[in-house]
C-alpha beads as a LAMMPS data file, in Angstrom:
LAMMPS data file: protein, C-alpha beads

174 atoms
173 bonds

1 atom types
1 bond types

-500.0 500.0 xlo xhi
-500.0 500.0 ylo yhi
-500.0 500.0 zlo zhi

Masses

1 110.0

Atoms # bond

1 1 1 -16.963 -30.158 -9.478
2 1 1 -14.242 -28.733 -11.765
3 1 1 -11.757 -25.520 -11.371
4 1 1 -14.141 -24.420 -15.085
5 1 1 -17.665 -24.879 -13.692
6 1 1 -16.655 -23.337 -9.899
7 1 1 -17.753 -19.031 -9.299
8 1 1 -15.955 -17.588 -6.809
9 1 1 -16.685 -14.293 -5.380
10 1 1 -14.086 -11.661 -3.917
11 1 1 -14.698 -9.795 -0.340
12 1 1 -12.689 -6.575 -0.088
13 1 1 -13.475 -4.768 3.842
14 1 1 -10.896 -2.516 6.250
15 1 1 -10.254 -2.324 10.020
16 1 1 -10.737 0.819 11.883
17 1 1 -8.578 1.586 14.512
18 1 1 -10.547 0.377 16.704
19 1 1 -11.512 -2.661 15.256
20 1 1 -14.051 -2.230 13.210
21 1 1 -14.609 -4.037 10.457
22 1 1 -16.566 -2.692 7.498
23 1 1 -17.087 -4.919 4.085
24 1 1 -16.536 -3.400 0.867
25 1 1 -19.323 -4.782 -1.129
26 1 1 -19.046 -7.975 -2.971
27 1 1 -17.431 -8.207 -6.575
28 1 1 -17.611 -11.218 -9.076
29 1 1 -14.339 -10.195 -10.338
30 1 1 -11.622 -9.777 -8.375
31 1 1 -10.362 -6.514 -10.312
32 1 1 -13.211 -5.070 -9.259
33 1 1 -12.624 -5.948 -5.708
34 1 1 -8.951 -4.677 -5.543
35 1 1 -9.839 -1.311 -6.926
36 1 1 -12.351 -0.687 -4.481
37 1 1 -10.120 -1.971 -2.087
38 1 1 -7.501 0.751 -3.132
39 1 1 -9.945 3.482 -3.723
40 1 1 -11.149 3.191 -0.137
41 1 1 -7.410 3.597 0.990
42 1 1 -6.331 5.885 -1.150
43 1 1 -8.855 8.172 -0.624
44 1 1 -9.104 8.032 2.867
45 1 1 -5.593 7.421 3.990
46 1 1 -5.731 9.972 7.158
47 1 1 -9.148 8.072 8.704
48 1 1 -7.430 5.705 10.812
49 1 1 -7.486 2.585 9.290
50 1 1 -4.752 -0.333 10.261
51 1 1 -5.401 -3.485 8.568
52 1 1 -6.983 -4.271 5.194
53 1 1 -8.014 -8.256 3.463
54 1 1 -9.029 -9.256 0.021
55 1 1 -10.122 -12.643 -0.158
56 1 1 -11.773 -15.370 -2.592
57 1 1 -14.541 -17.409 -1.515
58 1 1 -16.788 -20.176 -3.473
59 1 1 -19.767 -20.084 -4.364
60 1 1 -21.853 -23.133 -3.775
61 1 1 -19.806 -25.373 -1.676
62 1 1 -18.758 -26.617 1.278
63 1 1 -15.575 -24.472 2.345
64 1 1 -16.230 -22.836 6.167
65 1 1 -12.700 -20.528 5.170
66 1 1 -12.694 -18.456 2.410
67 1 1 -9.098 -17.772 0.782
68 1 1 -7.457 -15.152 1.315
69 1 1 -5.657 -13.262 -1.755
70 1 1 -4.112 -9.918 0.369
71 1 1 -4.089 -8.755 4.141
72 1 1 -2.466 -5.330 4.756
73 1 1 -1.748 -3.682 7.911
74 1 1 -0.935 -0.277 7.949
75 1 1 2.393 0.953 9.206
76 1 1 4.285 4.824 9.459
77 1 1 5.545 4.732 5.932
78 1 1 9.222 5.568 6.248
79 1 1 9.473 8.154 3.718
80 1 1 6.540 10.531 4.840
81 1 1 6.155 9.216 8.194
82 1 1 2.320 9.421 8.506
83 1 1 1.036 6.356 8.689
84 1 1 -0.254 5.681 5.029
85 1 1 2.289 2.864 4.144
86 1 1 0.299 -0.528 3.469
87 1 1 2.513 -4.397 4.234
88 1 1 0.490 -7.272 2.023
89 1 1 1.713 -9.968 4.102
90 1 1 0.285 -12.182 1.284
91 1 1 2.412 -10.814 -1.642
92 1 1 5.160 -9.897 0.403
93 1 1 5.231 -5.901 -1.513
94 1 1 3.951 -2.316 0.929
95 1 1 3.196 0.256 -0.744
96 1 1 2.779 4.310 0.845
97 1 1 -0.971 4.985 0.206
98 1 1 -0.270 9.151 0.854
99 1 1 -1.092 10.517 -2.982
100 1 1 2.418 12.869 -3.063
101 1 1 4.940 9.950 -1.876
102 1 1 3.875 6.737 -2.678
103 1 1 7.029 5.053 -1.653
104 1 1 7.098 1.266 -2.554
105 1 1 8.543 -2.084 -1.812
106 1 1 8.283 -5.645 -3.625
107 1 1 10.520 -8.757 -4.777
108 1 1 12.429 -8.595 -8.026
109 1 1 10.951 -9.927 -10.863
110 1 1 14.840 -9.348 -12.607
111 1 1 16.889 -10.995 -9.784
112 1 1 15.524 -14.208 -7.618
113 1 1 15.801 -14.040 -3.942
114 1 1 16.167 -9.955 -3.953
115 1 1 13.691 -7.345 -3.128
116 1 1 13.383 -3.824 -5.301
117 1 1 11.927 -0.302 -3.193
118 1 1 11.300 3.302 -4.176
119 1 1 10.397 6.664 -4.314
120 1 1 8.967 7.905 -7.474
121 1 1 9.605 10.887 -6.611
122 1 1 12.565 11.918 -7.371
123 1 1 12.680 8.574 -8.851
124 1 1 15.029 7.293 -5.982
125 1 1 15.693 2.856 -6.409
126 1 1 17.179 0.503 -4.845
127 1 1 17.741 -3.663 -4.583
128 1 1 18.474 -5.319 -1.973
129 1 1 18.818 -8.461 -0.232
130 1 1 14.924 -8.914 2.650
131 1 1 12.631 -6.980 3.202
132 1 1 13.556 -5.621 6.215
133 1 1 16.865 -4.327 4.044
134 1 1 14.385 -2.837 1.818
135 1 1 12.752 -1.207 5.131
136 1 1 16.205 0.400 6.264
137 1 1 16.766 1.795 2.556
138 1 1 14.227 3.589 2.826
139 1 1 14.409 5.323 6.505
140 1 1 17.173 6.406 5.488
141 1 1 16.250 8.175 2.978
142 1 1 13.750 9.403 4.893
143 1 1 15.695 10.996 7.376
144 1 1 17.768 12.002 4.926
145 1 1 15.210 14.526 3.736
146 1 1 14.143 15.158 7.126
147 1 1 17.788 16.028 8.129
148 1 1 17.678 18.581 5.040
149 1 1 14.809 20.405 6.486
150 1 1 16.193 21.438 10.066
151 1 1 12.403 23.963 10.693
152 1 1 9.239 21.806 10.794
153 1 1 7.882 25.287 10.881
154 1 1 9.000 26.058 7.278
155 1 1 7.678 26.159 4.638
156 1 1 9.789 23.435 3.261
157 1 1 9.694 20.849 5.047
158 1 1 9.072 17.433 3.528
159 1 1 5.097 16.819 4.017
160 1 1 5.580 20.455 2.017
161 1 1 7.582 18.914 -0.088
162 1 1 5.412 15.982 -1.517
163 1 1 2.519 17.910 -1.665
164 1 1 4.438 20.802 -4.000
165 1 1 5.050 17.654 -6.103
166 1 1 1.677 16.305 -6.173
167 1 1 0.145 19.470 -7.598
168 1 1 3.149 19.950 -10.710
169 1 1 2.054 16.776 -11.759
170 1 1 -1.568 17.706 -11.419
171 1 1 -0.715 20.785 -13.276
172 1 1 1.051 18.467 -16.110
173 1 1 -1.761 16.535 -16.362
174 1 1 -4.104 19.653 -17.501

Bonds

1 1 1 2
2 1 2 3
3 1 3 4
4 1 4 5
5 1 5 6
6 1 6 7
7 1 7 8
8 1 8 9
9 1 9 10
10 1 10 11
11 1 11 12
12 1 12 13
13 1 13 14
14 1 14 15
15 1 15 16
16 1 16 17
17 1 17 18
18 1 18 19
19 1 19 20
20 1 20 21
21 1 21 22
22 1 22 23
23 1 23 24
24 1 24 25
25 1 25 26
26 1 26 27
27 1 27 28
28 1 28 29
29 1 29 30
30 1 30 31
31 1 31 32
32 1 32 33
33 1 33 34
34 1 34 35
35 1 35 36
36 1 36 37
37 1 37 38
38 1 38 39
39 1 39 40
40 1 40 41
41 1 41 42
42 1 42 43
43 1 43 44
44 1 44 45
45 1 45 46
46 1 46 47
47 1 47 48
48 1 48 49
49 1 49 50
50 1 50 51
51 1 51 52
52 1 52 53
53 1 53 54
54 1 54 55
55 1 55 56
56 1 56 57
57 1 57 58
58 1 58 59
59 1 59 60
60 1 60 61
61 1 61 62
62 1 62 63
63 1 63 64
64 1 64 65
65 1 65 66
66 1 66 67
67 1 67 68
68 1 68 69
69 1 69 70
70 1 70 71
71 1 71 72
72 1 72 73
73 1 73 74
74 1 74 75
75 1 75 76
76 1 76 77
77 1 77 78
78 1 78 79
79 1 79 80
80 1 80 81
81 1 81 82
82 1 82 83
83 1 83 84
84 1 84 85
85 1 85 86
86 1 86 87
87 1 87 88
88 1 88 89
89 1 89 90
90 1 90 91
91 1 91 92
92 1 92 93
93 1 93 94
94 1 94 95
95 1 95 96
96 1 96 97
97 1 97 98
98 1 98 99
99 1 99 100
100 1 100 101
101 1 101 102
102 1 102 103
103 1 103 104
104 1 104 105
105 1 105 106
106 1 106 107
107 1 107 108
108 1 108 109
109 1 109 110
110 1 110 111
111 1 111 112
112 1 112 113
113 1 113 114
114 1 114 115
115 1 115 116
116 1 116 117
117 1 117 118
118 1 118 119
119 1 119 120
120 1 120 121
121 1 121 122
122 1 122 123
123 1 123 124
124 1 124 125
125 1 125 126
126 1 126 127
127 1 127 128
128 1 128 129
129 1 129 130
130 1 130 131
131 1 131 132
132 1 132 133
133 1 133 134
134 1 134 135
135 1 135 136
136 1 136 137
137 1 137 138
138 1 138 139
139 1 139 140
140 1 140 141
141 1 141 142
142 1 142 143
143 1 143 144
144 1 144 145
145 1 145 146
146 1 146 147
147 1 147 148
148 1 148 149
149 1 149 150
150 1 150 151
151 1 151 152
152 1 152 153
153 1 153 154
154 1 154 155
155 1 155 156
156 1 156 157
157 1 157 158
158 1 158 159
159 1 159 160
160 1 160 161
161 1 161 162
162 1 162 163
163 1 163 164
164 1 164 165
165 1 165 166
166 1 166 167
167 1 167 168
168 1 168 169
169 1 169 170
170 1 170 171
171 1 171 172
172 1 172 173
173 1 173 174
């Protein structure tokens, strides 16, 4: 069978804290499956998911294994301190799905072997040598934010600041 004749389906799924796998449908286009997966993570960031996948199956074939396109694990975000930071071990990148945070890590498009990371709300970006260095850079920045708010009951905690930033984005778009 020629590659042009092959047909594929894309299957996103997510695993909750108890280990229960939830299928999110079967799609004929990778982009639709990825959009569904990202939407599920974004809209349910506080629901306690721990793992997510996007796999590709070849139709009408004898293959018994799917091809992993994304395999993501939830971690505590180094900036906002919520369990919303999803690391993709296939593409070696990460993103916080808390809408007000969105801290990120990805391989540099400009310098091979380098890793870029950042925090969009204030335009913080950094280029480092490894994924571990990127996590460390974001952790240091997150610690500075938390240190600047001495009392968690204070209205200006880091979470409140992030929520206020998100509201300002909504106001700007209207």
